C-alpha positions as CSV (number, residue, x, y, z in Angstrom):
1,M,17.7,-3.9,3.4
2,A,18.1,-7.6,3.0
3,E,21.2,-7.7,5.2
4,S,19.4,-5.8,8.0
5,R,16.6,-8.3,8.0
6,V,13.9,-5.6,7.4
7,Q,10.6,-7.3,7.1
8,W,8.2,-4.4,6.5
9,L,8.5,-1.1,4.7
10,V,5.7,1.3,5.6
11,I,5.1,4.4,3.4
12,D,2.3,6.8,4.4
13,D,0.9,9.4,1.9
14,Y,2.4,7.6,-1.1
15,H,0.4,10.0,-3.3
16,E,2.9,12.8,-2.4
17,L,5.4,10.9,-4.5
18,R,3.2,10.8,-7.6
19,D,5.3,13.3,-9.5
20,A,8.5,11.3,-8.8
21,P,8.8,8.5,-11.3
22,E,12.0,7.4,-9.6
23,A,10.1,6.6,-6.4
24,E,7.9,4.2,-8.4
25,E,11.0,2.7,-9.9
26,V,12.7,2.2,-6.5
27,L,9.7,0.6,-5.0
28,S,9.2,-1.6,-8.0
29,C,12.8,-2.8,-7.7
30,L,12.5,-3.3,-4.0
31,Q,9.5,-5.6,-4.4
32,T,11.1,-7.7,-7.1
33,Q,14.7,-7.8,-5.7
34,I,14.1,-8.1,-1.9
35,Q,11.6,-10.3,0.0
36,I,9.9,-7.4,1.8
37,R,6.4,-6.7,2.8
38,L,5.2,-3.2,1.8
39,F,2.4,-1.3,3.5
40,V,1.4,1.8,1.6
41,T,-1.3,4.4,2.2
42,A,-2.2,6.5,-0.8
43,R,-5.0,8.3,-2.4
44,F,-4.4,6.5,-5.7
45,R,-3.3,3.0,-6.7
46,P,0.5,2.9,-7.4
47,L,1.5,1.9,-10.9
48,W,3.2,-1.3,-9.6
49,A,0.0,-2.4,-7.9
50,T,-1.4,-4.0,-11.0
51,A,-4.6,-6.2,-11.3
52,R,-2.4,-9.1,-12.1
53,R,-0.5,-8.8,-8.8
54,T,-3.9,-8.6,-7.0
55,V,-5.1,-11.8,-8.8
56,Y,-2.0,-13.6,-7.7
57,G,-2.4,-12.4,-4.1
58,E,0.6,-10.2,-4.1
59,T,-1.3,-7.0,-3.3
60,L,-4.4,-6.2,-1.3
61,E,-6.3,-3.0,-1.7
62,I,-8.6,-1.7,1.0
63,D,-10.8,1.1,-0.5
64,R,-12.4,4.1,1.1
65,A,-15.9,2.4,1.2
66,T,-14.5,-0.5,3.1
67,L,-12.8,1.8,5.6
68,A,-15.8,4.1,6.1
69,M,-18.0,3.5,9.1
70,D,-21.7,3.0,8.6
71,D,-24.3,4.5,11.0
72,S,-24.4,1.6,13.3
73,E,-20.6,1.5,13.6
74,S,-20.5,5.2,14.3
75,R,-23.1,4.8,17.1
76,L,-21.0,2.1,18.7
77,V,-18.0,4.4,18.7
78,L,-19.6,7.7,19.5
79,G,-22.6,6.5,21.6
């Protein structure tokens, strides 16, 4: 991946890999070994997305409440 100059790795529905510990290990290795940005959508926080990494600005979590539209936003979209 480093040789191909990949800058982003996007994984959707990461929660589907929950029962595959090797997937967690691969992504953990990718993040520590290769300078790559990772964008993950999941229904749970991956094991490697620790509080420490958030404190150091290595991860950003956008939760369901932040993504949900309130009534005024819904009216703007739906009229």
